[in-house]
C-alpha positions as semicolon CSV with decimal commas, in nm:
position;residue;x (nm);y (nm);z (nm)
1;M;-8,542;-0,680;10,943
2;D;-8,657;-0,594;10,613
3;R;-8,356;-0,386;10,418
4;R;-8,581;-0,305;10,089
5;V;-8,573;0,047;10,125
6;K;-8,836;0,281;9,907
7;P;-8,761;0,629;9,872
8;T;-9,071;0,822;9,888
9;R;-9,154;0,979;9,529
10;N;-9,424;1,215;9,378
11;K;-9,556;1,474;9,127
12;H;-9,366;1,706;9,319
13;D;-9,048;1,552;9,445
14;H;-8,777;1,721;9,188
15;S;-8,520;1,463;9,316
16;S;-8,666;1,189;9,070
17;E;-8,648;1,226;8,701
18;A;-8,918;1,479;8,522
19;P;-9,217;1,183;8,347
20;L;-9,203;1,411;8,057
21;L;-8,811;1,375;8,036
22;F;-8,838;1,015;8,123
23;V;-9,090;0,921;7,833
24;L;-8,833;1,066;7,591
25;S;-8,553;0,938;7,708
26;K;-8,731;0,599;7,632
27;T;-8,898;0,693;7,292
28;F;-8,660;0,952;7,097
29;G;-8,374;0,825;7,269
30;A;-8,461;0,462;7,170
31;A;-8,523;0,593;6,816
32;L;-8,189;0,707;6,738
33;L;-7,985;0,378;6,867
34;P;-7,813;0,238;6,544
35;I;-7,997;-0,091;6,554
36;N;-8,360;0,103;6,573
37;L;-8,245;0,357;6,319
38;L;-8,115;0,151;6,078
39;V;-8,445;0,014;6,036
40;E;-8,626;0,313;6,081
41;L;-8,438;0,414;5,736
42;G;-8,486;0,064;5,568
43;I;-8,875;0,125;5,584
44;L;-8,865;0,522;5,477
45;S;-8,669;0,394;5,182
46;L;-8,959;0,112;5,113
47;V;-9,194;0,413;5,145
48;L;-9,002;0,584;4,885
49;M;-8,967;0,354;4,672
50;A;-9,343;0,328;4,643
51;T;-9,401;0,665;4,558
52;R;-9,251;0,940;4,308
53;F;-8,935;0,982;4,559
54;A;-8,848;0,626;4,425
55;A;-8,480;0,785;4,349
56;V;-8,434;0,916;4,694
57;G;-8,590;0,574;4,854
58;R;-8,327;0,418;4,629
59;K;-8,011;0,639;4,762
60;L;-8,165;0,594;5,119
61;A;-8,145;0,213;5,106
62;A;-7,780;0,217;4,961
63;A;-7,693;0,446;5,268
64;T;-7,869;0,264;5,469
65;L;-7,715;-0,047;5,356
66;I;-7,367;0,101;5,427
67;L;-7,415;0,224;5,779
68;L;-7,525;-0,106;5,878
69;A;-7,233;-0,279;5,706
70;L;-7,000;-0,011;5,908
71;A;-7,176;0,002;6,246
72;A;-7,175;-0,426;6,198
73;F;-6,842;-0,488;6,026
74;S;-6,601;-0,190;6,148
75;P;-6,423;-0,101;6,423
76;L;-6,694;0,171;6,439
77;G;-6,789;-0,018;6,789
78;N;-6,461;-0,025;6,986
79;L;-6,343;0,320;6,803
80;L;-6,689;0,463;6,991
81;L;-6,611;0,280;7,336
82;Y;-6,244;0,262;7,392
83;P;-6,297;0,638;7,537
84;L;-6,566;0,505;7,767
85;E;-6,416;0,194;7,861
86;S;-6,067;0,346;7,891
87;R;-6,135;0,671;8,118
88;F;-6,178;0,537;8,450
89;P;-5,852;0,308;8,550
90;P;-5,922;-0,025;8,773
91;W;-5,983;0,082;9,110
92;D;-5,656;0,077;9,359
93;P;-5,740;-0,121;9,666
94;S;-5,389;0,003;9,843
95;H;-5,530;0,334;10,021
96;G;-5,749;0,112;10,235
97;A;-6,071;-0,087;10,270
98;P;-6,371;0,135;10,186
99;D;-6,683;0,205;10,361
100;G;-6,938;0,081;10,141
101;I;-6,986;-0,031;9,768
102;I;-7,284;0,095;9,535
103;V;-7,383;-0,157;9,300
104;L;-7,569;-0,033;9,019
105;G;-7,870;-0,231;8,802
106;G;-7,835;-0,325;8,468
107;S;-7,800;-0,721;8,468
108;V;-8,109;-0,879;8,534
109;D;-8,421;-0,862;8,305
110;T;-8,692;-0,818;8,515
111;D;-8,989;-0,897;8,272
112;L;-8,822;-1,202;8,239
113;S;-8,762;-1,274;8,567
114;A;-9,113;-1,214;8,679
115;A;-9,251;-1,401;8,374
116;H;-9,052;-1,740;8,503
117;H;-9,019;-1,618;8,872
118;T;-8,680;-1,665;8,906
119;P;-8,371;-1,414;8,819
120;V;-8,276;-1,438;8,460
121;V;-7,904;-1,166;8,415
122;S;-7,954;-1,135;8,079
123;H;-7,615;-0,932;8,009
124;A;-7,342;-0,716;8,251
125;A;-7,308;-1,018;8,551
126;D;-6,973;-0,883;8,615
127;R;-7,181;-0,628;8,844
128;L;-7,328;-0,863;9,101
129;F;-6,988;-1,132;9,084
130;A;-6,779;-0,832;9,151
131;P;-6,933;-0,713;9,482
132;A;-6,949;-1,012;9,619
133;E;-6,590;-1,055;9,613
134;L;-6,564;-0,714;9,742
135;A;-6,786;-0,809;10,004
136;R;-6,569;-1,070;10,110
137;R;-6,220;-0,879;10,086
138;Y;-6,400;-0,590;10,272
139;P;-6,634;-0,775;10,545
140;N;-6,717;-0,448;10,727
141;A;-6,853;-0,287;10,402
142;R;-7,191;-0,160;10,339
143;I;-7,369;-0,298;10,018
144;I;-7,626;-0,124;9,829
145;F;-7,777;-0,244;9,577
146;T;-7,996;0,035;9,339
147;G;-8,224;-0,032;9,054
148;G;-8,622;-0,037;9,018
149;T;-8,763;-0,077;8,641
150;A;-8,652;0,071;8,341
151;N;-8,939;-0,001;8,181
152;L;-9,189;0,279;8,021
153;V;-9,501;0,166;8,190
154;S;-9,394;0,036;8,517
155;T;-9,436;-0,315;8,663
156;D;-9,415;-0,442;9,018
157;A;-9,113;-0,594;8,931
158;R;-8,799;-0,437;9,072
159;E;-8,431;-0,536;8,990
160;A;-8,339;-0,525;9,341
161;D;-8,585;-0,804;9,427
162;Y;-8,411;-1,043;9,166
163;S;-8,077;-0,903;9,269
164;A;-8,076;-0,964;9,593
165;P;-8,119;-1,363;9,593
166;I;-7,830;-1,372;9,365
167;L;-7,592;-1,160;9,578
168;E;-7,728;-1,404;9,857
169;N;-7,657;-1,713;9,663
170;L;-7,241;-1,573;9,576
171;G;-7,200;-1,506;9,948
172;V;-7,261;-1,160;10,016
173;P;-7,482;-1,204;10,404
174;K;-7,886;-1,094;10,383
175;E;-7,853;-0,871;10,652
176;R;-7,565;-0,667;10,484
177;L;-7,770;-0,607;10,177
178;I;-7,977;-0,269;10,123
179;Q;-8,200;-0,269;9,858
180;E;-8,327;0,061;9,652
181;R;-8,592;-0,024;9,422
182;N;-8,723;0,254;9,325
183;S;-8,482;0,402;9,062
184;R;-8,538;0,429;8,714
185;N;-8,233;0,552;8,567
186;T;-7,868;0,580;8,686
187;Y;-7,987;1,022;8,777
188;E;-8,245;0,855;8,962
189;N;-7,949;0,600;9,098
190;A;-7,782;0,883;9,246
191;I;-8,016;1,057;9,371
192;F;-8,233;0,787;9,621
193;T;-7,884;0,637;9,667
194;K;-7,766;0,929;9,854
195;Q;-8,094;0,983;10,035
196;L;-8,095;0,624;10,136
197;V;-7,700;0,589;10,273
198;T;-7,626;0,993;10,403
199;P;-7,231;0,953;10,337
200;R;-7,046;1,092;10,605
201;P;-6,739;1,340;10,552
202;G;-6,437;1,140;10,505
203;E;-6,647;0,830;10,424
204;R;-6,503;0,595;10,117
205;W;-6,756;0,427;9,893
206;I;-6,711;0,217;9,572
207;L;-6,922;0,250;9,264
208;V;-6,999;-0,072;9,057
209;T;-7,076;-0,085;8,717
210;S;-6,998;-0,092;8,329
211;A;-6,665;0,034;8,175
212;F;-6,842;0,196;7,930
213;H;-7,134;0,324;8,163
214;M;-6,868;0,486;8,444
215;P;-6,812;0,824;8,312
216;R;-7,176;0,909;8,312
217;S;-7,257;0,752;8,629
218;M;-6,957;0,922;8,799
219;G;-7,061;1,237;8,666
220;I;-7,401;1,204;8,765
221;F;-7,309;1,063;9,082
222;R;-7,053;1,398;9,162
223;K;-7,301;1,635;9,068
224;A;-7,548;1,467;9,286
225;G;-7,305;1,568;9,547
226;F;-7,193;1,183;9,641
227;N;-6,833;1,144;9,578
228;V;-6,749;0,780;9,447
229;E;-6,438;0,579;9,304
230;A;-6,471;0,398;9,004
231;Y;-6,476;0,009;9,017
232;P;-6,539;-0,060;8,648
233;V;-6,630;-0,417;8,541
234;D;-6,802;-0,588;8,247
235;W;-6,539;-0,450;7,928
236;R;-6,652;-0,519;7,612
237;M;-6,305;-0,464;7,469
238;G;-5,928;-0,610;7,549
239;G;-5,762;-0,232;7,535
240;R;-5,612;-0,068;7,237
241;D;-5,533;-0,311;7,043
242;D;-5,875;-0,396;6,946
243;L;-5,951;-0,039;6,827
244;F;-5,879;-0,148;6,487
245;S;-5,988;-0,509;6,507
246;F;-6,307;-0,605;6,209
247;T;-6,488;-0,801;6,410
248;N;-6,654;-1,158;6,224
249;I;-6,923;-1,107;6,390
250;G;-7,167;-0,859;6,236
251;A;-7,445;-0,924;6,567
252;D;-7,136;-0,852;6,794
253;G;-7,002;-0,547;6,575
254;L;-7,369;-0,387;6,567
255;G;-7,392;-0,439;6,955
256;R;-7,115;-0,291;7,074
257;T;-7,187;0,021;6,826
258;D;-7,547;-0,004;6,973
259;V;-7,408;-0,008;7,342
260;A;-7,147;0,307;7,257
261;V;-7,415;0,529;7,075
262;R;-7,668;0,461;7,337
263;E;-7,364;0,617;7,579
264;W;-7,280;0,865;7,435
265;I;-7,644;0,983;7,382
266;G;-7,714;0,969;7,758
267;L;-7,389;1,180;7,830
268;L;-7,469;1,498;7,633
269;A;-7,848;1,489;7,697
270;Y;-7,720;1,436;8,067
271;R;-7,481;1,739;8,018
272;L;-7,694;1,914;7,842
273;M;-7,984;1,894;8,139
274;G;-7,701;1,972;8,376
275;R;-7,653;1,642;8,517
276;T;-7,310;1,637;8,466
277;D;-7,090;1,905;8,504
278;E;-6,850;1,744;8,194
279;L;-6,938;1,564;7,875
280;L;-6,706;1,320;7,924
281;P;-6,585;1,320;8,337
282;A;-6,245;1,189;8,381
283;P;-6,123;1,069;8,717
284;A;-6,041;1,323;8,993
285;K;-5,678;1,429;9,019
286;D;-5,521;1,423;9,358
């Protein structure tokens, strides 16, 4: 039995991301990320210094260096990450076994996997380890992996295709694993997964994704009418004690800042588009 499911999508299908919005998210949104923005400002400052606006260029260069130092070596990244990672607590197993487990993509690099003909996990490996452990603990739960390709120019490489062998090697039986392989972002993860599994009233579904990504994911799934329970993984911080710690590795601090800013931009954009009901979704009140 082929468990790879491809939701039908065409130009009139409003359940998928509008092409223009998707292009903007991959271009304009990417240009605003700290690493890219600092490079852009640095180049602009060099250009200005070769013109009659040289004084402005020098000031911009100095400002760019200060921003780079703040992003790389200050607690800025931690301060931006903490509200995201601490928003949803660890999942409480005392409420009983779930009916299903949804795993969001984001761990496997599809381009590298296709190039080397083997799964290449670039980051967030916990998104794959956690469902394998949950599958052993809850043998009757359905396992759904949702992830296609997030590339601006679509290819035949789908994350679900490369993640499935990893999950199987970790002990998830092939017959339990259902693949949603058409989604390009979290919005489509929610829409296509709901179409695929058609959750029934009273069923309990776990959503597995990185802790910093959980608020946006929960907001999107709720807006889509799919009530799920948060199962955060892949933490980048130890907790409140890390809030004002200065990292010794510039790349690590810059990476955290980049991840956090990307997520805050996503939260703001999805709220403005009406795809979440809150800027920073929180756990549901009992």
